[in-house]
Backbone as JSON, one array per atom type, in Angstrom:
{
  "sequence": "MTAILSDLDGVLVDSRASIMRAWRAWGARHGIEEQAVAAVEHGRPSGEIIAALVPGLDAAAEEVAINAIQAQDTGDIAALPGAAELLGGGHEPLAIVTSCTVALAKARLRAAGLPVPRVLVTPERLTRGKPDPEGYLLAATTLGAAPGDCVVLEDSHAGVASGRAAGMRVVGITTSHDARDLPADEHAPSVRAWLNGASPRAPRR",
  "N": [[-9.2, 15.3, -16.05], [-8.62, 12.05, -14.42], [-7.09, 11.16, -11.37], [-4.71, 8.89, -10.27], [-4.02, 6.84, -7.54], [-2.22, 4.85, -5.92], [-1.69, 2.01, -3.72], [1.16, 0.72, -2.55], [2.43, -2.11, -1.75], [1.8, -5.48, -2.34], [0.19, -4.25, -4.89], [1.69, -2.87, -6.62], [4.46, -3.73, -6.15], [5.46, -6.96, -5.4], [6.4, -7.92, -1.95], [5.63, -9.6, -0.27], [7.2, -12.21, 0.0], [9.49, -10.99, 1.9], [7.99, -9.12, 3.9], [7.11, -11.14, 5.33], [9.05, -12.98, 6.5], [10.33, -10.69, 7.94], [8.52, -10.16, 10.03], [8.08, -12.72, 11.17], [10.63, -13.52, 12.53], [10.74, -11.25, 13.98], [8.52, -11.73, 15.34], [8.86, -14.29, 16.6], [11.06, -13.2, 18.47], [9.61, -12.43, 20.37], [8.01, -14.19, 21.54], [5.68, -14.83, 20.24], [2.95, -16.75, 18.55], [3.77, -18.18, 15.41], [1.34, -18.69, 13.96], [-0.09, -16.47, 14.77], [1.41, -13.9, 13.95], [1.04, -14.45, 10.97], [-1.56, -14.19, 10.6], [-1.79, -11.54, 10.68], [-3.55, -8.74, 9.22], [-1.97, -7.24, 6.96], [-1.12, -3.69, 5.5], [-1.38, -1.43, 6.8], [0.08, 0.97, 9.3], [3.05, -0.32, 10.58], [3.84, 0.12, 13.3], [0.99, 0.45, 14.32], [0.07, -2.63, 14.39], [1.91, -3.69, 15.62], [1.41, -2.78, 18.47], [-0.83, -3.64, 18.59], [-0.53, -6.63, 18.68], [1.22, -6.68, 20.59], [0.81, -5.12, 23.58], [2.26, -3.96, 25.51], [4.71, -3.48, 24.43], [7.1, -1.06, 23.55], [6.01, 0.26, 20.65], [6.72, 2.37, 18.76], [9.15, 2.29, 18.85], [9.98, -0.4, 18.23], [8.8, -0.16, 15.68], [10.44, 1.2, 14.39], [12.67, -0.61, 14.02], [11.45, -2.8, 12.76], [11.03, -1.95, 10.34], [13.51, -1.42, 9.36], [14.79, -3.54, 9.2], [12.88, -4.42, 6.91], [13.46, -3.0, 5.06], [16.64, -3.21, 4.26], [16.41, -5.74, 3.44], [15.35, -6.95, 0.65], [16.12, -8.52, -1.62], [14.33, -10.61, -2.96], [12.12, -8.96, -3.96], [9.75, -7.89, -6.05], [8.5, -6.67, -9.2], [5.32, -5.81, -9.77], [2.78, -6.93, -12.34], [2.4, -4.32, -14.54], [2.92, -2.56, -13.05], [5.5, -0.89, -13.96], [4.36, -0.31, -16.19], [2.39, 1.73, -15.19], [3.96, 3.56, -13.67], [5.63, 4.52, -15.09], [4.88, 5.22, -17.59], [3.57, 7.73, -17.96], [1.13, 8.04, -16.97], [-0.55, 10.35, -15.58], [-2.31, 12.78, -13.36], [-0.47, 11.6, -10.89], [0.35, 9.24, -7.68], [1.42, 7.45, -4.89], [0.34, 6.01, -2.14], [1.03, 4.99, 1.23], [1.47, 2.35, 3.46], [4.25, 2.15, 4.36], [7.15, 3.43, 5.26], [8.87, 6.31, 3.97], [11.91, 5.48, 3.36], [11.63, 2.89, 3.37], [9.82, 2.47, 1.83], [11.24, 3.64, -0.57], [12.99, 1.97, -1.13], [12.12, -0.57, -1.74], [10.46, -0.22, -4.05], [13.22, 0.85, -5.56], [14.28, -1.88, -5.47], [12.8, -3.33, -6.96], [12.91, -2.08, -9.15], [11.91, 0.24, -9.83], [10.43, 3.45, -10.81], [10.89, 6.13, -8.12], [7.69, 8.06, -7.41], [6.47, 11.24, -8.51], [5.03, 12.27, -6.23], [4.69, 11.05, -3.14], [3.04, 9.83, -0.6], [3.56, 8.81, 2.85], [3.63, 7.31, 6.34], [5.42, 9.29, 7.46], [4.14, 11.54, 7.01], [1.64, 11.94, 8.02], [-1.36, 11.71, 10.15], [-3.17, 9.75, 11.23], [-3.63, 6.57, 9.63], [-4.11, 3.99, 7.37], [-6.99, 2.32, 8.32], [-8.41, 5.26, 8.05], [-8.93, 7.79, 6.54], [-7.01, 9.91, 5.82], [-4.72, 9.39, 4.2], [-5.86, 9.27, 1.69], [-6.97, 11.49, 1.0], [-4.85, 13.67, 1.47], [-2.95, 12.83, -0.7], [-4.67, 13.27, -2.92], [-5.19, 16.54, -2.85], [-2.62, 17.41, -3.17], [-2.17, 16.57, -5.31], [-3.48, 18.36, -6.54], [-6.43, 17.36, -6.77], [-9.88, 16.57, -7.21], [-11.38, 14.48, -4.84], [-13.79, 12.76, -5.81], [-12.61, 12.88, -8.61], [-10.58, 10.68, -8.47], [-8.82, 7.46, -8.75], [-8.35, 5.07, -6.77], [-5.67, 2.4, -6.28], [-5.64, -0.29, -4.84], [-5.09, -3.5, -2.48], [-5.67, -4.29, 0.05], [-7.83, -5.31, 2.58], [-7.97, -2.58, 5.17], [-6.8, -0.59, 3.21], [-8.91, -0.68, 0.82], [-10.74, 0.33, 2.34], [-10.11, 3.01, 3.35], [-9.7, 4.42, 0.61], [-12.49, 4.49, 0.0], [-13.74, 5.54, 1.97], [-12.93, 8.01, 1.44], [-14.39, 9.05, -0.43], [-13.71, 8.5, -3.33], [-13.04, 6.42, -6.16], [-12.65, 3.12, -5.55], [-10.7, 0.53, -7.1], [-9.93, -2.98, -6.55], [-7.44, -4.55, -6.08], [-7.01, -8.1, -6.79], [-4.59, -9.43, -5.51], [-4.14, -10.17, -2.86], [-6.62, -10.62, -1.75], [-9.51, -12.32, -2.62], [-11.91, -10.98, -4.82], [-14.49, -11.37, -3.83], [-14.33, -10.88, -1.24], [-13.18, -8.37, -1.04], [-14.72, -5.65, -0.81], [-14.4, -3.14, -2.92], [-15.07, -0.83, -5.91], [-15.21, -1.93, -7.98], [-12.84, -4.62, -9.62], [-9.76, -5.89, -10.2], [-7.41, -8.84, -11.48], [-4.66, -7.15, -11.76], [-2.44, -4.59, -11.7], [-2.12, -4.45, -14.19], [-4.16, -5.55, -16.09], [-6.06, -4.15, -15.24], [-5.4, -1.33, -16.22], [-5.35, -2.15, -18.83], [-7.91, -3.28, -19.51], [-9.35, -0.77, -18.36], [-10.36, 2.43, -18.29], [-8.4, 4.76, -16.93], [-8.19, 7.73, -17.27], [-10.93, 8.58, -16.77], [-13.77, 10.32, -15.42], [-15.12, 9.47, -12.42], [-18.25, 8.64, -12.08]],
  "CA": [[-8.57, 14.32, -15.6], [-8.33, 11.2, -13.3], [-5.45, 11.23, -10.44], [-4.45, 7.72, -10.08], [-3.67, 6.76, -6.5], [-1.77, 3.37, -5.73], [-1.02, 1.54, -2.86], [2.26, -0.09, -2.84], [2.72, -3.7, -1.66], [0.52, -6.26, -3.24], [-0.39, -3.68, -5.83], [3.31, -2.45, -7.46], [5.51, -4.38, -5.88], [5.27, -8.13, -4.46], [7.2, -7.93, -1.01], [5.31, -10.46, 0.85], [7.94, -12.92, 1.82], [10.12, -9.91, 2.73], [7.36, -8.82, 4.83], [6.67, -12.27, 6.48], [10.34, -13.1, 7.3], [10.86, -9.85, 8.96], [7.57, -10.12, 11.1], [8.1, -13.77, 11.88], [11.74, -12.86, 13.08], [10.04, -10.12, 15.07], [7.36, -12.61, 16.83], [9.72, -15.16, 17.59], [12.08, -12.4, 19.31], [8.53, -11.68, 21.35], [7.17, -15.27, 21.8], [4.18, -14.69, 19.41], [3.26, -18.19, 17.94], [3.89, -18.11, 14.32], [-0.12, -18.54, 13.63], [-0.9, -14.97, 15.3], [1.8, -13.37, 12.99], [0.76, -15.38, 9.8], [-2.82, -13.96, 10.33], [-2.04, -10.25, 10.72], [-3.94, -7.9, 8.12], [-0.88, -5.97, 6.91], [-1.68, -2.49, 4.95], [-1.46, -0.52, 7.81], [1.29, 1.07, 9.79], [3.6, -1.25, 11.2], [3.22, 0.34, 14.66], [-0.43, -0.18, 15.01], [-0.03, -3.88, 14.1], [2.52, -3.96, 16.88], [0.68, -2.23, 19.3], [-2.68, -4.81, 18.8], [-0.14, -7.95, 19.39], [1.66, -6.86, 21.97], [0.44, -3.8, 23.91], [3.05, -3.95, 26.37], [5.89, -2.97, 23.56], [7.39, 0.41, 22.66], [5.42, 0.09, 19.25], [7.56, 3.39, 17.81], [10.85, 1.96, 18.76], [9.81, -1.7, 17.23], [8.34, -0.23, 14.41], [11.62, 1.41, 13.27], [13.59, -1.72, 13.63], [11.19, -3.66, 12.05], [11.47, -1.34, 9.11], [14.67, -1.16, 8.96], [15.24, -4.98, 8.84], [12.56, -4.83, 5.71], [14.42, -2.02, 4.12], [17.42, -4.55, 4.21], [15.85, -7.55, 3.0], [14.87, -6.57, -0.61], [16.29, -9.23, -2.66], [13.37, -11.02, -4.23], [11.25, -8.15, -4.22], [9.84, -7.94, -8.03], [7.52, -5.57, -9.35], [3.68, -6.91, -10.14], [2.15, -6.86, -13.39], [1.61, -3.06, -14.63], [3.81, -1.47, -12.15], [6.31, -0.1, -14.6], [3.6, 0.79, -17.41], [1.86, 2.96, -14.35], [5.03, 4.25, -12.87], [6.71, 4.92, -16.23], [3.94, 5.45, -18.85], [3.06, 8.84, -18.31], [-0.14, 8.18, -16.4], [-0.44, 11.76, -14.36], [-1.23, 13.21, -12.11], [-0.49, 10.11, -9.69], [0.56, 9.16, -6.29], [1.58, 6.32, -4.36], [-0.1, 6.19, -0.65], [1.52, 3.67, 1.62], [1.7, 2.7, 5.04], [5.51, 2.02, 4.43], [8.15, 4.52, 5.49], [10.09, 6.93, 2.91], [12.91, 4.59, 3.23], [11.67, 1.09, 3.0], [8.9, 2.49, 0.3], [11.83, 3.94, -1.73], [13.95, 0.61, -0.64], [11.43, -1.75, -2.45], [10.71, 0.67, -5.49], [14.25, 0.78, -6.57], [14.93, -3.34, -5.75], [12.01, -3.67, -7.93], [13.73, -1.32, -10.98], [10.61, 0.93, -10.59], [10.92, 4.92, -10.18], [9.86, 6.92, -7.14], [6.96, 9.45, -8.15], [6.88, 12.85, -7.54], [4.22, 12.32, -4.8], [4.68, 9.94, -2.33], [2.66, 9.89, 0.65], [3.83, 7.73, 3.61], [3.45, 7.73, 7.48], [5.6, 10.59, 8.21], [3.27, 12.66, 6.54], [0.44, 11.39, 8.54], [-1.51, 11.24, 12.27], [-3.88, 8.64, 11.0], [-2.66, 5.46, 8.95], [-5.21, 3.38, 6.62], [-8.13, 2.49, 6.98], [-8.8, 6.26, 7.88], [-8.92, 8.37, 4.34], [-6.37, 10.85, 5.56], [-3.35, 9.62, 3.21], [-5.61, 9.32, -0.27], [-7.03, 12.96, 0.88], [-3.35, 14.44, 1.03], [-2.55, 12.89, -2.32], [-5.38, 14.25, -3.88], [-4.69, 17.7, -2.52], [-1.5, 17.5, -3.34], [-1.73, 16.56, -6.81], [-4.83, 19.42, -6.98], [-7.3, 16.79, -7.75], [-10.81, 16.56, -6.18], [-11.63, 13.26, -4.63], [-14.27, 12.1, -7.08], [-12.0, 12.25, -9.67], [-9.37, 9.83, -8.24], [-9.06, 6.51, -8.5], [-7.38, 4.32, -5.86], [-5.93, 1.19, -6.81], [-5.61, -0.8, -3.56], [-5.63, -5.01, -1.93], [-6.16, -4.57, 1.58], [-9.16, -4.18, 3.65], [-7.63, -1.28, 5.49], [-6.53, 0.29, 1.8], [-10.2, 0.08, 0.22], [-11.66, 1.09, 3.37], [-9.7, 4.14, 3.41], [-10.22, 5.02, -0.65], [-13.99, 4.74, -0.15], [-14.19, 7.01, 3.0], [-12.2, 9.29, 1.07], [-15.06, 9.55, -1.36], [-12.77, 7.84, -4.12], [-13.66, 5.21, -6.94], [-11.6, 1.84, -5.65], [-10.16, -1.13, -7.57], [-9.58, -3.93, -5.33], [-6.38, -5.54, -7.17], [-7.37, -9.03, -6.32], [-3.49, -9.95, -5.47], [-4.1, -10.3, -1.72], [-7.72, -11.1, -1.35], [-10.5, -12.63, -3.4], [-12.62, -10.29, -5.35], [-16.03, -11.39, -3.06], [-13.68, -10.58, -0.21], [-12.83, -7.04, -1.24], [-15.66, -4.24, -1.1], [-14.14, -2.39, -3.92], [-16.04, -0.57, -6.88], [-14.41, -2.87, -9.33], [-12.0, -5.31, -9.4], [-9.04, -6.58, -11.54], [-6.15, -9.05, -10.95], [-3.13, -7.17, -11.81], [-2.8, -3.41, -12.58], [-1.59, -4.45, -15.95], [-5.39, -5.93, -16.44], [-7.01, -2.79, -15.13], [-4.96, -0.56, -17.58], [-5.94, -2.88, -20.04], [-9.64, -2.7, -19.22], [-10.76, 0.64, -17.8], [-10.26, 3.85, -18.47], [-8.05, 5.56, -15.85], [-8.82, 8.69, -17.26], [-12.61, 8.68, -17.47], [-13.96, 10.58, -13.98], [-16.22, 8.97, -11.18], [-19.63, 8.97, -12.26]],
  "C": [[-8.45, 13.41, -14.53], [-6.88, 11.06, -12.95], [-5.8, 9.54, -10.0], [-3.66, 7.61, -9.06], [-3.39, 5.56, -6.12], [-1.19, 3.37, -4.33], [0.19, 0.76, -3.34], [2.08, -1.63, -2.85], [1.71, -4.46, -2.07], [-0.02, -5.51, -4.6], [0.73, -2.99, -7.22], [3.89, -3.73, -7.4], [5.08, -5.96, -5.12], [6.48, -8.22, -3.77], [6.78, -8.59, 0.11], [6.25, -11.14, 1.78], [8.76, -12.33, 2.42], [9.53, -9.49, 4.51], [7.28, -9.7, 5.98], [8.06, -12.58, 7.18], [10.74, -12.35, 8.52], [9.42, -10.16, 10.4], [7.75, -11.43, 12.09], [9.43, -13.96, 12.71], [11.44, -12.25, 14.28], [9.2, -10.97, 15.88], [8.18, -13.64, 17.28], [10.46, -14.39, 18.76], [11.04, -12.22, 20.6], [7.56, -12.62, 21.7], [5.55, -14.86, 21.4], [4.41, -16.1, 18.37], [2.77, -17.38, 16.57], [2.47, -17.86, 13.56], [-0.2, -17.13, 13.17], [-0.01, -14.01, 14.34], [1.21, -13.55, 11.78], [-0.73, -14.54, 9.7], [-3.26, -12.32, 10.21], [-2.96, -9.45, 9.3], [-2.79, -6.79, 8.21], [-1.89, -4.88, 6.33], [-2.12, -1.66, 5.56], [-0.32, 0.01, 8.59], [1.94, 0.18, 10.42], [3.75, -1.15, 13.27], [1.9, -0.04, 15.33], [-0.58, -1.84, 14.84], [0.96, -4.44, 15.82], [1.8, -3.74, 18.49], [-0.95, -3.4, 19.73], [-2.11, -6.12, 19.19], [0.74, -8.03, 20.49], [1.62, -5.46, 22.94], [1.29, -3.48, 24.55], [4.37, -2.7, 25.73], [6.17, -1.51, 23.95], [6.83, 0.04, 21.34], [6.26, 1.33, 18.28], [8.69, 2.92, 17.8], [10.83, 0.37, 17.66], [9.57, -1.24, 16.19], [10.17, 0.33, 13.28], [12.55, 0.37, 13.3], [13.06, -2.58, 12.77], [10.97, -3.1, 10.57], [12.33, -1.29, 8.59], [15.35, -2.6, 8.4], [14.31, -5.34, 7.39], [13.2, -4.12, 4.99], [15.41, -2.5, 3.29], [17.38, -5.76, 3.17], [15.18, -7.55, 1.57], [15.25, -7.38, -1.61], [15.84, -9.72, -3.35], [12.31, -10.55, -3.99], [10.97, -7.71, -5.71], [8.96, -7.09, -7.75], [6.61, -6.38, -10.02], [3.46, -6.13, -11.45], [1.33, -5.22, -14.02], [2.07, -2.22, -14.12], [4.71, -0.42, -12.92], [5.54, 0.57, -15.51], [2.78, 1.87, -16.14], [2.98, 4.09, -14.24], [5.65, 5.35, -14.02], [6.06, 5.39, -17.47], [2.93, 6.92, -18.76], [1.48, 9.13, -17.7], [-0.24, 9.35, -15.09], [-1.37, 12.42, -14.35], [-1.75, 11.37, -11.43], [0.53, 10.39, -8.77], [0.77, 7.93, -5.78], [1.53, 6.65, -3.06], [0.24, 4.87, -0.16], [1.99, 3.94, 2.93], [3.16, 2.2, 5.25], [6.29, 3.17, 4.82], [8.7, 4.99, 4.4], [11.15, 6.08, 2.86], [12.25, 3.38, 2.93], [10.4, 1.37, 1.94], [10.2, 2.57, -1.16], [12.84, 2.68, -1.96], [13.29, -0.28, -2.31], [11.22, -1.33, -3.73], [11.64, 0.12, -6.26], [14.65, -1.07, -6.34], [14.23, -3.83, -6.51], [12.11, -2.95, -9.41], [12.37, -0.34, -10.98], [10.94, 2.38, -10.24], [9.68, 5.24, -9.13], [9.13, 8.03, -7.79], [7.35, 10.5, -7.54], [6.28, 12.78, -6.23], [4.1, 11.06, -4.1], [3.98, 10.09, -0.48], [2.78, 8.83, 1.62], [3.54, 8.48, 4.89], [3.84, 9.05, 7.92], [4.82, 11.89, 7.95], [1.68, 13.22, 6.97], [0.28, 11.82, 9.66], [-2.49, 10.15, 11.77], [-3.36, 7.77, 9.71], [-4.13, 4.92, 8.22], [-6.05, 2.38, 7.8], [-8.71, 3.89, 6.99], [-8.2, 6.97, 6.44], [-7.99, 9.59, 4.43], [-4.95, 10.91, 4.47], [-3.79, 9.65, 1.81], [-6.2, 10.85, -0.03], [-6.23, 13.81, 0.69], [-3.26, 14.03, -0.3], [-3.71, 13.47, -3.03], [-5.14, 15.78, -3.72], [-3.13, 18.03, -3.2], [-1.17, 17.75, -4.75], [-3.13, 17.57, -7.55], [-5.99, 18.8, -7.58], [-8.6, 16.75, -6.62], [-10.94, 14.97, -5.8], [-12.52, 12.31, -5.68], [-13.89, 12.07, -8.48], [-10.42, 11.59, -9.34], [-9.92, 8.38, -7.98], [-8.31, 5.78, -7.82], [-7.38, 2.74, -6.39], [-5.07, 0.33, -4.97], [-5.95, -2.53, -3.31], [-5.7, -5.17, -0.97], [-7.18, -4.14, 1.66], [-8.78, -3.08, 3.93], [-7.41, -0.1, 3.98], [-8.1, 0.45, 1.13], [-11.03, 0.8, 1.09], [-11.2, 2.46, 3.1], [-10.2, 5.19, 1.96], [-11.6, 5.08, -0.55], [-14.17, 5.75, 1.0], [-13.46, 8.36, 2.72], [-13.23, 9.75, -0.23], [-14.58, 9.11, -2.83], [-13.46, 6.8, -4.6], [-12.19, 4.24, -6.59], [-11.7, 0.74, -6.43], [-9.31, -1.19, -6.9], [-8.45, -4.75, -6.66], [-6.43, -6.88, -6.07], [-5.78, -10.09, -6.19], [-3.33, -10.93, -4.03], [-5.17, -11.26, -1.18], [-8.81, -11.82, -2.55], [-11.77, -11.54, -3.09], [-14.45, -9.84, -4.14], [-15.78, -10.82, -2.02], [-13.5, -8.86, 0.25], [-13.68, -5.87, -1.7], [-15.29, -3.27, -1.93], [-15.57, -1.94, -4.8], [-15.9, -1.38, -7.96], [-13.13, -3.84, -8.95], [-10.8, -5.73, -10.53], [-8.05, -7.32, -10.79], [-4.86, -8.55, -10.59], [-3.55, -5.61, -11.81], [-2.52, -3.12, -13.92], [-3.11, -4.75, -16.65], [-6.37, -4.51, -16.42], [-6.33, -1.82, -15.96], [-5.35, -1.11, -18.42], [-7.35, -2.58, -20.16], [-10.27, -1.61, -18.95], [-9.88, 1.58, -18.6], [-9.55, 4.54, -17.61], [-8.59, 7.22, -15.68], [-10.27, 9.07, -17.35], [-13.08, 8.75, -15.72], [-14.96, 9.52, -13.68], [-17.35, 9.68, -11.75], [-20.38, 8.68, -11.17]]
}
């Protein structure tokens, strides 16, 4: 049986407005131009983004602060097409692998009316974030699945690179990037479209 390993933001929930509000406010506080903040490629831990934008800051402390802001700002977060079917439709084994902390991931899932899966892999359990494959490999191990029997659902460059480095089949969900810009094994406009047009239980060949 194929294990389905899914990213959270941009795949299962639409959280972009909340993310950008938090990052714009953070950038304004530190004198970073809004254009530079808007150009940030997300899909990796906030601390890594902060360290790249402002190397002199205490990235760990800033990460805690910005994640707390996002966890409280969930009013317009919504489930994306197919998320409810995937998380509540008996598709097991299943895991979410996200760059969100546990608190932030659970806040977004609950705000979107989605259940929290049994296996949730977050930065607290890792030493390296996406694009490193550690998160997806840990999810596979936790589910008792071989990497070749896993399908990864991702919308970001870092996430796609992470899944491919883990030796898994990657489906690029084109909510954040055009298919031609997302080097996945296959593409779908949403999780629902993929569930309706693919066989998630078919092992990788």
